[in-house]
C-alpha positions as CSV (number, residue, x, y, z in Angstrom):
1,G,162.5,-14.6,158.6
2,I,159.5,-13.7,156.5
3,T,159.4,-13.9,152.7
4,I,156.7,-11.9,150.9
5,V,155.7,-13.4,147.5
6,K,153.3,-12.5,144.8
7,N,151.5,-15.3,142.9
8,E,149.9,-14.5,139.6
9,L,149.3,-16.4,136.4
10,E,152.2,-14.5,134.7
11,E,154.6,-14.7,137.6
12,K,154.4,-17.7,139.8
13,F,155.5,-17.0,143.3
14,K,157.7,-13.9,142.5
15,I,159.7,-12.9,145.7
16,L,158.9,-9.3,146.6
17,T,161.0,-9.0,149.7
18,V,162.7,-11.1,152.4
19,K,163.2,-9.9,156.0
20,E,165.6,-12.1,158.1
21,N,165.6,-12.3,161.9
22,L,162.1,-10.8,162.3
23,H,161.1,-13.8,164.5
24,E,163.3,-16.3,166.3
25,L,160.8,-19.1,166.4
26,I,157.8,-20.3,164.3
27,V,155.5,-17.6,162.9
28,N,152.0,-18.7,163.9
29,A,149.9,-15.9,162.3
30,I,150.2,-13.1,159.8
31,E,147.6,-10.4,159.0
32,G,147.9,-7.4,156.8
33,T,146.1,-4.1,156.5
34,Q,146.4,-1.5,153.7
35,E,149.5,-0.1,155.4
36,F,151.0,-2.6,157.8
37,L,151.7,-6.3,158.2
38,F,151.4,-7.8,161.7
39,S,152.8,-11.2,162.7
40,C,153.2,-13.2,165.9
41,D,155.3,-16.2,166.9
42,Y,155.7,-19.2,169.2
43,A,157.7,-17.2,171.6
44,G,155.0,-14.6,172.0
45,K,156.6,-11.8,170.0
46,V,154.2,-9.6,168.0
47,V,155.7,-7.5,165.2
48,K,154.4,-4.5,163.2
49,T,156.1,-4.1,159.9
50,K,155.6,-1.9,156.8
51,V,156.5,-2.4,153.2
52,C,158.9,0.4,152.2
53,G,159.7,0.1,148.5
54,S,161.1,-3.4,148.2
55,E,161.9,-3.8,151.9
56,L,159.9,-5.0,154.9
57,K,160.7,-2.5,157.7
58,E,160.1,-3.3,161.3
59,I,158.1,-0.5,163.0
60,A,157.6,-2.0,166.4
61,N,157.5,-5.2,168.4
62,I,156.3,-6.4,171.8
63,S,156.7,-9.6,173.7
64,T,153.6,-11.3,175.3
65,S,153.7,-14.1,177.8
66,G,153.3,-17.5,176.4
67,C,152.9,-18.7,172.8
68,A,151.0,-16.3,170.5
69,N,148.8,-18.6,168.5
70,C,146.6,-16.1,166.5
71,L,146.0,-12.5,165.9
72,A,143.3,-10.2,164.6
73,V,143.7,-6.5,163.6
74,A,141.0,-4.0,164.1
75,D,140.3,-1.0,161.7
76,D,142.4,1.3,164.0
77,N,145.4,-1.1,163.9
78,T,144.7,-2.4,167.4
79,V,145.9,-6.0,167.5
80,F,144.2,-8.8,169.5
81,V,146.5,-11.8,170.2
82,G,145.3,-15.2,171.4
83,S,147.8,-17.0,173.6
84,S,148.4,-20.6,174.6
85,D,147.5,-19.7,178.2
86,G,143.9,-19.1,177.1
87,T,144.1,-15.3,177.2
88,V,143.4,-12.7,174.6
89,K,145.6,-9.6,174.8
90,K,144.9,-6.2,173.3
91,I,148.0,-4.4,171.9
92,V,147.9,-0.8,170.8
93,F,151.0,0.3,168.9
94,N,151.9,4.0,168.8
95,K,150.8,5.9,165.7
96,D,153.5,6.1,163.0
């Protein structure tokens, strides 16, 4: 799962939300935009989520071949995923 926390001087590591079972294996990378949070894991799963109130809602996911080691998000929410097989994959999620 993923736990989103806020760390400020007044409130140290306040838990904002927890989403269980988002990934089955180790999360290797997380990157956020103004609207979405993208994450990828050791199994090659890439997930697009959105904070809705106090919940993290899964919008979409896709499985890539091999371990997803890193990701980068472009301004249009296109996601580039670097995999353990040496490839970089371009993922375009549908507009929400």
